C-alpha positions as CSV (number, residue, x, y, z in Angstrom):
1,M,14.5,7.8,26.8
2,V,14.7,10.1,24.0
3,V,13.2,9.1,20.0
4,T,15.4,9.8,17.0
5,N,14.0,7.5,14.2
6,R,10.2,8.4,14.3
7,I,8.3,6.6,11.4
8,N,6.9,9.2,9.1
9,V,3.7,8.7,8.5
10,G,3.4,11.0,5.4
11,V,6.0,9.1,3.6
12,A,4.4,6.3,4.2
13,S,1.3,7.7,2.5
14,S,2.8,9.0,0.0
15,Q,3.9,5.5,-0.4
16,A,0.6,4.3,-0.5
17,N,-0.3,6.7,-2.9
18,R,2.2,5.3,-5.3
19,L,1.2,2.2,-5.4
20,N,-2.5,3.0,-5.9
21,T,-1.5,4.9,-8.8
22,L,-0.1,1.9,-10.2
23,A,-2.6,-0.3,-9.6
24,S,-5.1,2.4,-11.6
25,Q,-2.1,2.0,-14.2
26,L,-2.7,-1.4,-14.4
27,K,-6.5,-1.3,-15.0
28,D,-5.9,0.6,-17.0
29,L,-3.1,-1.3,-18.9
30,N,-6.1,-4.2,-18.6
31,K,-8.6,-1.9,-20.4
32,S,-6.5,-1.8,-22.9
33,L,-5.8,-5.4,-23.7
34,E,-9.7,-5.9,-23.5
35,S,-10.2,-3.5,-25.9
36,I,-7.6,-5.0,-27.9
37,K,-9.1,-8.8,-27.2
38,T,-12.8,-7.6,-28.7
39,N,-11.1,-6.1,-31.7
40,L,-9.4,-9.6,-32.4
41,K,-12.4,-11.4,-32.2
42,H,-14.4,-8.8,-34.3
43,G,-11.6,-8.4,-36.9
44,W,-9.7,-11.7,-37.6
45,Q,-11.3,-14.9,-37.7
46,A,-8.3,-17.3,-37.5
47,K,-8.4,-20.7,-35.5
48,E,-4.7,-19.0,-33.1
49,I,-7.6,-16.2,-32.3
50,T,-9.2,-18.1,-29.7
51,Y,-5.4,-19.2,-27.9
52,I,-4.7,-15.2,-28.2
53,N,-8.3,-14.1,-26.7
54,N,-7.5,-17.4,-23.8
55,A,-4.0,-16.0,-23.6
56,I,-4.9,-12.4,-22.9
57,A,-8.0,-13.3,-20.7
58,S,-4.9,-14.8,-18.4
59,I,-3.0,-11.8,-18.3
60,T,-6.1,-9.8,-18.0
61,K,-7.1,-11.8,-14.9
62,E,-3.0,-12.0,-13.5
63,I,-2.8,-7.7,-14.4
64,H,-6.4,-7.6,-11.9
65,S,-4.4,-9.9,-9.4
66,L,-1.9,-7.8,-8.9
67,S,-4.2,-4.5,-9.2
68,S,-5.7,-5.4,-6.1
69,E,-2.9,-6.7,-4.5
70,L,-1.1,-3.3,-4.9
71,N,-4.3,-1.7,-3.5
72,S,-4.0,-4.3,-0.4
73,I,-0.7,-2.9,0.1
74,G,-1.4,0.3,0.2
75,S,-4.0,0.1,2.6
76,D,-1.5,-1.9,4.9
77,V,1.4,0.5,4.6
78,V,-0.5,3.3,5.3
79,S,-2.1,0.9,8.6
80,V,1.3,-0.1,9.8
81,A,2.5,3.9,9.5
82,L,0.0,4.9,12.1
83,E,-0.3,2.0,14.2
84,I,3.7,1.8,15.1
85,S,3.5,5.8,15.3
86,R,0.5,5.3,18.1
87,E,2.9,3.3,19.4
88,E,6.1,5.3,19.8
89,Q,4.0,8.4,20.8
90,A,2.9,6.3,23.8
91,K,6.5,4.7,24.7
92,I,7.4,8.6,24.5
93,D,4.7,9.2,26.6
94,Q,4.9,6.9,29.0
95,A,8.5,8.0,28.9
96,K,7.4,11.3,29.9
97,R,5.7,10.5,32.4
98,E,8.2,8.5,34.6
99,A,10.2,11.1,34.1
100,E,8.3,13.6,35.7
101,A,7.8,10.5,38.1
102,R,11.2,10.9,38.8
103,A,11.4,14.6,39.1
104,K,8.6,14.6,41.3
105,A,10.6,11.6,44.0
106,K,13.9,13.5,43.6
107,A,12.2,16.9,44.4
108,E,10.5,15.7,47.1
109,K,13.3,13.8,49.0
110,G,15.5,16.5,48.7
């Protein structure tokens, strides 16, 4: 049994790091939106500000949710890659044991 396409845990980790970076950027965006919301609230007294602030609050809530989801996906990517890697290694080890057993049995017969 020859395994040619093994999962690359390093690539998976790199992808997870990219997802975590994107999540961090979303958090920074949220901080900026909160700052804008605060500035609008203090600097503008129009009736519409309530609607604008409600819209910003809704957007920041969605961004927070997306950021959390990206972090979770990043963690899952690494966990699954490690699990697959362990399974692949177990199959390789089993195939080696079987090949050694066949070789030993052949040598004993022959």
